[in-house]
C-alpha positions in Angstrom: -0.1 -0.1 0.0 1.2 3.5 -0.8 0.1 7.1 -0.3 -0.4 8.8 -3.7 -1.5 12.3 -5.1 -3.4 12.2 -8.4 -3.9 15.4 -10.3 -6.6 15.9 -13.1 -6.5 18.8 -15.5 -9.3 20.7 -17.2 -9.8 18.4 -20.2 -10.0 15.4 -17.8 -12.8 16.8 -16.0 -14.6 18.8 -18.8 -18.1 17.6 -18.0 -19.8 15.0 -15.7 -19.2 12.1 -17.9 -15.5 12.9 -17.8 -15.6 13.3 -14.0 -17.0 9.8 -13.7 -14.2 8.4 -15.7 -11.6 10.4 -13.4 -13.5 8.8 -10.5 -12.9 5.1 -11.9 -9.2 6.0 -12.0 -9.4 7.1 -8.4 -11.6 4.2 -7.4 -8.8 1.8 -8.8 -6.2 3.1 -6.5 -8.4 3.3 -3.5 -9.5 -0.5 -4.1 -5.9 -1.3 -4.2 -5.8 0.0 -0.5 -3.8 3.2 -1.2 -4.3 6.5 0.6 -5.3 8.9 -2.1 -5.5 12.6 -2.4 -7.0 14.0 -5.7 -6.1 17.6 -7.0 -8.6 18.9 -9.6 -8.7 21.8 -12.1 -11.6 23.7 -13.1 -13.6 22.2 -16.0 -12.1 22.9 -19.3 -12.9 26.6 -20.4 -14.5 27.6 -17.1 -11.6 29.5 -15.8 -11.3 31.5 -19.2 -15.1 32.1 -18.6 -14.6 33.5 -15.0 -11.7 35.7 -16.1 -14.0 37.2 -18.9 -16.6 37.9 -16.4 -13.9 39.8 -14.1 -12.9 42.0 -16.9 -16.3 42.7 -18.1 -17.2 43.9 -14.7 -14.3 46.3 -14.6 -11.1 46.4 -16.7 -8.8 47.3 -13.8 -10.4 45.2 -11.0 -9.4 44.2 -7.6 -6.8 41.2 -7.7 -8.3 39.9 -4.4 -11.8 39.7 -5.7 -10.5 38.4 -9.0 -9.1 35.3 -6.9 -12.3 35.0 -5.2 -14.2 34.7 -8.5 -11.7 32.5 -10.7 -11.0 30.0 -7.6 -14.7 29.0 -7.7 -14.0 26.7 -10.8 -11.9 24.4 -8.8 -14.4 24.4 -6.1 -17.2 23.0 -8.3 -15.1 20.5 -9.8 -13.7 19.2 -6.2 -17.5 19.0 -5.1 -18.7 17.1 -8.2 -16.0 14.5 -8.0 -16.5 13.8 -4.2 -20.3 13.3 -5.1 -19.4 10.9 -7.9 -17.1 9.0 -5.7 -19.5 8.8 -3.0 -22.1 7.4 -5.5 -19.6 4.7 -6.4 -19.4 3.7 -2.6 -15.9 5.4 -2.0 -15.5 7.5 1.2 -14.6 11.1 -0.3 -14.7 14.7 0.7 -13.7 17.9 -1.0 -11.2 20.3 0.4 -10.8 24.0 -0.5 -7.3 25.4 -0.4 -8.1 27.3 2.8 -9.4 24.2 4.6 -6.2 22.1 4.1 -4.8 24.9 4.5 -2.5 25.7 1.7 -0.7 29.0 2.7 0.4 31.6 0.1 2.0 34.9 -0.2 0.0 38.1 -0.9 0.6 38.1 -4.7 -2.9 37.7 -5.7 -3.3 36.0 -9.2 0.2 34.9 -9.2 0.6 33.6 -5.4 3.4 31.3 -4.5 2.8 28.6 -1.8 4.6 29.3 1.5 3.6 26.3 3.4 0.9 23.4 3.6 -0.6 21.7 6.7 -1.4 18.1 5.5 -2.2 16.9 9.0 -6.0 17.0 8.6 -5.8 15.1 5.4 -3.6 12.6 7.0 -5.8 12.2 9.9 -8.9 11.6 7.6 -6.7 8.8 5.7 -6.0 7.1 9.2 -9.5 7.5 10.7 -12.0 7.2 7.8 -9.8 5.8 5.0 -11.3 8.8 3.0 -10.3 9.9 -0.4 -9.4 13.7 -0.3 -10.5 15.6 -3.2 -8.5 19.0 -3.1 -9.2 22.2 -5.2 -6.2 22.9 -7.1 -4.9 26.3 -8.1 -6.0 27.9 -4.8 -4.8 28.8 -1.4 -5.1 31.3 1.4 -3.2 34.4 2.2 -2.8 33.8 6.0 -2.4 37.5 7.2 -5.7 38.6 5.5 -7.4 35.2 5.4 -8.2 36.0 1.6 -8.5 33.2 -1.2 -5.5 33.4 -3.4 -4.7 31.7 -6.7 -1.2 30.3 -8.1 -1.7 31.6 -11.6 -2.3 29.5 -14.8 -1.4 25.9 -14.4 -1.3 26.3 -10.7 -3.1 23.1 -10.1 0.0 21.0 -11.0 1.8 23.1 -8.4 -0.6 22.4 -5.8 -0.5 18.5 -6.3 3.3 18.5 -6.2 3.3 20.6 -3.0 0.5 18.5 -1.5 2.7 15.3 -2.3 5.6 16.8 -0.4 3.3 18.0 2.5 1.6 14.6 3.2 4.6 12.4 2.6 3.0 10.7 -0.4 5.2 8.1 -2.5 4.5 9.8 -5.9 2.5 12.3 -7.8 0.6 11.2 -10.8 -0.3 14.1 -13.2 -3.2 13.0 -15.4 -3.3 15.0 -18.7 -5.0 14.4 -22.3 -1.7 12.8 -23.3 0.1 9.7 -22.1 3.5 11.0 -21.1 6.2 13.2 -22.2 7.4 12.9 -25.8 10.6 13.6 -27.7 8.6 16.5 -29.6 5.0 17.5 -30.4 3.5 14.4 -32.1 1.2 17.0 -34.1 4.4 18.1 -35.8 6.2 14.7 -35.7 3.9 11.8 -35.8 6.6 9.3 -34.8 7.6 11.2 -31.8 8.4 8.6 -28.9 7.0 8.7 -25.5 9.9 8.8 -23.0 9.9 6.4 -20.1 11.8 8.7 -17.9 13.0 12.3 -18.1 15.2 14.1 -15.5 13.9 17.0 -13.5 16.4 19.2 -15.0 15.5 18.2 -18.7 11.8 18.5 -17.8 12.2 22.0 -16.4 14.1 23.0 -19.6 11.2 21.4 -21.6 8.5 22.9 -19.8 10.1 26.4 -19.9 11.0 26.3 -23.5 7.4 25.4 -24.9 6.3 22.0 -23.9 2.8 22.1 -22.4 2.6 19.0 -20.4 3.6 20.4 -17.1 3.8 23.9 -15.5 7.2 25.2 -14.8 6.9 26.0 -11.1 5.5 22.5 -10.5 8.7 21.0 -12.0 10.9 23.3 -10.0 9.1 22.4 -6.8 9.2 18.6 -7.6 12.9 19.1 -8.3 13.7 20.7 -5.0 11.6 18.4 -3.0 12.5 15.2 -4.8 8.8 14.4 -5.6 8.8 11.5 -8.1 6.2 12.6 -10.5 4.5 10.5 -13.4 2.8 12.3 -16.4 -0.1 9.9 -17.4 -3.4 10.0 -19.5 -6.9 10.2 -18.0 -8.3 8.9 -21.3 -6.6 5.6 -20.8 -8.8 2.5 -19.6 -9.0 2.9 -15.9 -8.7 -0.7 -15.4 -5.5 -0.9 -17.7 -3.5 2.4 -17.5 -0.5 3.0 -19.3 2.7 3.7 -17.2 3.3 7.2 -18.5 6.5 9.1 -18.0 8.6 9.2 -14.8 10.1 12.6 -13.8 13.0 11.8 -11.5 16.5 12.5 -10.6 19.1 12.0 -13.1 20.7 9.3 -10.9 17.5 7.2 -11.6 18.1 7.2 -15.3 20.6 4.4 -16.4 21.8 5.9 -19.5 21.4 9.5 -20.7 20.7 10.4 -24.2 22.7 13.2 -25.7 19.5 14.9 -26.7 16.1 14.0 -24.8 13.6 16.4 -26.6 12.9 19.1 -29.1 10.6 21.9 -27.9 9.3 25.0 -29.7 7.7 28.3 -28.5 5.8 30.6 -30.7 5.3 33.0 -27.7 8.4 35.1 -28.9 9.0 38.4 -30.0 12.4 40.1 -31.2 13.6 43.7 -30.6 16.6 45.2 -32.1 18.1 48.6 -30.9 20.1 50.1 -33.6 23.5 52.4 -33.0 23.3 52.4 -29.3 26.3 54.2 -27.6 28.8 51.6 -26.8 29.6 52.9 -23.1 29.1 51.7 -19.5 25.4 51.7 -18.1 23.5 51.5 -21.6 22.6 47.8 -20.9 21.4 48.6 -17.4 19.2 51.5 -19.0 17.6 48.9 -21.2 17.2 45.9 -19.0 16.6 47.3 -15.7 13.2 48.9 -16.8 12.3 45.6 -18.4 12.8 43.8 -15.1 10.9 46.4 -13.0 8.0 45.9 -15.4 8.2 41.9 -14.8 9.1 41.4 -18.7 11.3 38.4 -19.0 14.1 38.9 -21.4 15.7 35.8 -23.0 18.1 35.9 -25.8 20.6 38.9 -25.7 23.1 39.5 -28.6 25.3 42.6 -28.9 27.4 43.5 -32.0 29.8 46.3 -31.7 30.3 48.5 -34.9 33.5 48.9 -36.7 34.3 52.3 -35.1 33.6 50.7 -31.7 31.5 53.8 -30.6 28.1 52.2 -31.1 26.5 48.8 -31.0 23.3 47.0 -31.9 21.6 45.0 -29.3 18.9 42.3 -30.0 16.9 40.5 -27.4 13.7 38.6 -27.1 10.7 38.8 -25.0 7.4 37.1 -24.8 5.0 38.1 -27.6 2.5 39.3 -25.1 5.0 41.9 -23.7 6.2 42.9 -26.9 4.2 46.3 -27.3 4.6 47.1 -23.7 8.5 46.5 -23.9 8.6 48.7 -27.1 6.7 51.5 -25.2 9.2 51.3 -22.2 12.0 51.7 -24.5 10.7 54.6 -26.6 10.1 56.4 -23.3 13.8 55.9 -22.4 15.2 56.7 -25.9 17.1 59.8 -24.9 18.6 58.0 -21.7 19.5 54.9 -23.9 20.6 56.7 -26.9 19.6 54.4 -29.7 18.9 55.5 -33.2 16.0 53.1 -34.3 14.0 50.4 -32.9 13.1 47.3 -35.0 10.7 44.5 -34.0 9.4 41.3 -35.2 6.8 38.9 -33.9 6.8 36.3 -36.8 9.7 34.3 -34.9 9.8 31.2 -33.1 12.3 29.6 -30.7 13.3 26.0 -31.2 15.4 24.1 -28.6 17.3 20.9 -28.0 17.5 19.6 -24.5 19.5 16.8 -23.1 21.6 16.0 -20.1 23.9 14.0 -22.2 25.0 17.4 -23.7 27.4 17.8 -20.7 29.7 15.2 -21.9 29.5 15.5 -25.6 31.2 18.1 -27.7 29.8 19.7 -31.0 26.1 18.8 -30.4 24.9 22.3 -31.2 27.3 22.8 -34.2 25.6 19.6 -35.9 22.3 21.4 -35.5 23.5 24.8 -36.9 25.0 23.0 -40.0 21.7 20.8 -40.4 19.6 24.0 -40.5 21.8 25.8 -42.9 21.6 22.8 -45.2 17.6 23.2 -45.2 18.1 26.9 -45.7 16.9 28.0 -42.3 18.5 31.3 -41.1 19.1 31.6 -37.3 18.7 35.1 -36.1 19.9 34.4 -32.4 21.2 31.6 -30.3 21.4 31.0 -26.4 22.9 28.1 -24.7 23.2 26.4 -21.4 24.8 23.4 -19.9 22.1 21.0 -21.1 20.4 22.9 -23.9 20.7 25.2 -26.9 17.9 27.3 -28.5 17.9 29.0 -31.9 15.5 31.9 -33.0 14.2 31.4 -36.5 11.5 32.8 -38.9 8.2 31.2 -37.6 7.4 29.8 -41.3 10.4 27.2 -40.8 9.0 26.0 -37.4 8.0 22.5 -38.4 10.9 22.0 -40.8 13.3 22.9 -38.1 11.6 20.6 -35.5 11.6 17.7 -37.8 15.2 18.3 -38.9 16.5 18.6 -35.4 14.3 15.4 -34.3 15.7 13.3 -36.9 19.4 14.6 -36.6 19.7 13.4 -33.0 18.0 9.9 -33.7 14.9 10.8 -31.6 12.6 9.0 -34.2 14.3 5.7 -34.0 12.7 3.0 -31.7 14.7 2.3 -28.5 
């Protein structure tokens, strides 16, 4: 017998029929004698509807009241799943974030978890053998006792944090795919499901465009050493597939040079031409970006022949593109650039693998392969276990397929 946390996303609980299917997955584990806590998202599309209502009520609304509204989606799902489980003869009750409690800081809408007291849930395991159905995405700011929410994808974070808090043996994240793939199967139909992925690789994959897990949940799983499985809720509840295990690097017998190819279309490129090449200019550009909570990724600086001016190119999220341009234009005199150029028809394609640490020339092979396909690289960034290239969006599928084949990811293993 074990203690498990099972998390189900919005598509898995999209309607009552799908909630019944989720309940069958939960019943399988409960019937096996396991202590089970379930974390649920809002029904598919419900959070968007609630957010829309807030914006309709007032474009500039109180973030605390926004949280009170949008957190209700998970509350509905938790109550419905508990009802269905009870109908199946399973002892179950719903828990809201504040009832657990899941405590957070006061950054409403994007709160971070500061602590969880799982003793109440554990007591119900021991005294009643009761399944705990926990509303994901939500918590409570203890000083004000106001409902808070963790940001989009926050139910994944809720699940991983709860796993650590109650000392569960593993966390199963159920989605609409049966694991983590070498790349997007919609682009490469013969992409392979991975049996195991290291925390570091999954963190890079999630941050570079893979939508399987939320980045903060992977960070938390890595720091808390939470063994996490990605599985499909659409499998037969009586014969589920194993999914993909996210684990320590030490738990993987042999590391691939490249584990996966990710891509992100949420990119925009900004270039400042003829910027004065002197101390303080870079700070004048990027400090205001940081103060506005705009994440900057790739940065390239090219000094002119006369060494007095430079061109600086960097990328931001496409949602921040117009805001970033406005900030730069307002600081034109301080920065001293001649012109500002921008592009949103770009995509970032990345290759990730912990095996890169011990192999030379991995990125060079990619640059050559992309050149042979006529794909121009606008910018490059690298780290110990990944490299990314910025290219024209029209070449996305060709680039992904080229790199996937180059590193042998389409070969059976």
